N, C-alpha and C positions, 0 to 999 in steps of 0.2 A: 571537481568539476571543471577541470582543463577543458581547454581551446572554446575560455566562454560555452562550452554546452554543459547542460546538464542532463542526466540518465539518470531516468529512474524508472527499476521494475517492479511493477506491480504484479503479484501470484496471489492464488489463492484455490478455490474452488468452487467449481458453479453455484449462483444462485447467492455467493454473500456478498457482489454489489461491484466487484471489478474492473469492470470496463466503464459503469458510472464514474468510476473513481477515475480511471483513465481518460476520459472525457470529459473530466470537472477543469481536470490538474491540466491538459490541453489548453481549454481556453482560461485560464490566469496564464496562463505564458502567452496565447493570442493576446489579451487586455494589454500586459506589460509591450507590448512590446516585438516581442519572440519570432524566429522562425520554429515551427515547429512539426515535432514529424508521429506520429504514433505505429503500431502497429499492433493487433486482439488474436492471442490463439487461442481457438475459443474450446477448440479437444471436446472432451464430452462433459461439454458443459452443462447439460439437459443431469447427467446421473452420476456428480459429485465429482467430473474430474476434473483435473485441473485446469483454468483459464489463464492463461497472461502477456497479460496489458506491457506493452515497451511503450516510454512517453522518452522520449528528447526535445529540447528546447534549448536555444542560441541564438547565434547571429547570425550564421547559415549554417543550417542541417540537409546533409545530404543521402542519410540511411536512416530506416527506423526503426533498421539491430543491434540493438547493443550487442560487441561483441561478449568472449569469456574476457572476466575481470575488466569490463568497461562501465556497469555499473552506479555510480556515485553513492546513491539508495534504492536500497532491497525492499516495499514494503510490502509483510508478506498480514493473510489475511486467514491463515491455521503453521499451526505453528511446523510441523511438517513440510506445507514447501516452503516454509524461509529457508531451512536443507535441504532442499531438492536443488534452487536456485544459489546455492550460497558461490559455486565456483565464478557466477559471473559481476559478483561484487571485485571492484576498486578496492589494494591495500588502502589505503586510507576509505575507505566505504564502512556505509552507514545501514545499519542491521534497525528495523523495528520490527515489531512484529505480535500478532492478535495473541493470548496465551490461550486458543484458544482450541482444542482440534474437533475433526472432523476424518473420520474410519473412512479409509478411502475400502472399494470392494475389496479388494486381500484380503483386506483387516475384517473384513464385516462378513466374508467367507469363511472366517477361521484359520485362513492358507497360515498370512504370520501377525507378528504380534506388533500390537503398535507398541513404535519405540519411544524409551522411557529417558525422561528427565531433554526435550530436545534441544530447550530453549537455554541448561547452563552449558550443551554441547558450543551453543556457537555463541552463544557469551563468551566463554574459553578460544576461539578461534576470532570472533573479528569485537577488541576491544569498543569499538562503538557501537555497543547496541542496547536495544531501548525495548521493552517490554510491559505492551498492560495487556488489562484486560476490556478489552473495544470491544467485548458482547457484553459483558454488565452495565459497563458504563450507556450503550444504548436501549437497555434494559431501561434504566433509570426511569431514561428521558423517554421512555415511551414506542419504541421500536425497536425489537431486538436488530429488526432491517437495515436500522441507524451505525449500524459499526462499521461499518464503513465507512462512513460523515467522520465516526469519530478519531480511526486512523487519520482518515485527510485534513481532520483540527490538527493529529501527531506530527503530520509533516508538516504543515505550513512552519508553524512553530520551529520543527527542525530545520527545516532550511530556509528559515525564513524569510518568509512568502509575504510577502503583503494578507494581512488577512481579512481586509476590507474587497482583498481584489478578489478575494477565494468566496467568502461571500456573496457577493454580486457572478459568480461564476455558478452555486450554487442556487440561489434566486432565477437562472436565469434556465436552467437542467432539471431541478427537483418538480414530480408534480406538487398543483398547488397541497394538495391532500395534506402531501409526506414536510413540507414547508420548514411550521413549526419547531415541527420535532427532529428534522434536521438540521438547522438554522442549534439549534440548543444540542444538539449532540455532536457539531465544532466545537465551536463554544469548550464547551466539557473533552473533550481531544483534545487540546490548543493546554489545557491545562495541565492535560500529567503530562509532557514535555520534562525533561530536567536532564544540559545536557549531562554527558554518562564524563564523571571524574577519571583523569589521571591515575 
C-alpha cells in the first residue's frame, strides 16, 4: 500500500455482488477522508461472465485503473477468477479467495475442463493467500447472496479497516429487507480472517 494509495481488485462473475462490494468499499474510503476512484468492467455480467471492479483510495488518486502488478489485494469471489487476475497483484500482495466454483461457458459446454486445485496453486505463488468458504457462511446466515458481504468482512479484518465504518456503509447501501442478514454475514466474515503465518 505504497504512496499512501491502496489498490483493491475485486473479481468475480455476474450476479455475485462484486459491484455492490466495490461501492461499499469506496463509501468506506470516503467516510475515512480519502480520495477514491472506482472502475467497473461488467463484461457479460448477466451470463456468468467476468465482472471486475477496481477500487483505489488514498490522499490523491489520479487514475481508477490498477496496473499490472499494482494491486495490494485481490478479492476473488470465485477460484478461477483469482487465478485469472493474479498478474495484477503486487509482489507482497494478498489474495482473498471464496472457495466457490462457477463454471464459465466453455466448461458448461464441455469444451474444456474446470482446472483442479486452483486455490492450492494460487497459494504456491502467493504466500499471503486466504481461502474461505464465504458461500456456506452466507447460507448459514440466511441468504447465499450475502457471500459478498462475508468476503467484505474478511477484507475488513485483513486490511485493518474500521469495522464500524464498514457497517455504516453497509447500512447506507444495502436494502432494508436484506440488512439484518448482511450485517450478520459481515461480522461472520470478519471472524474468518487469521493472518497467514510466515
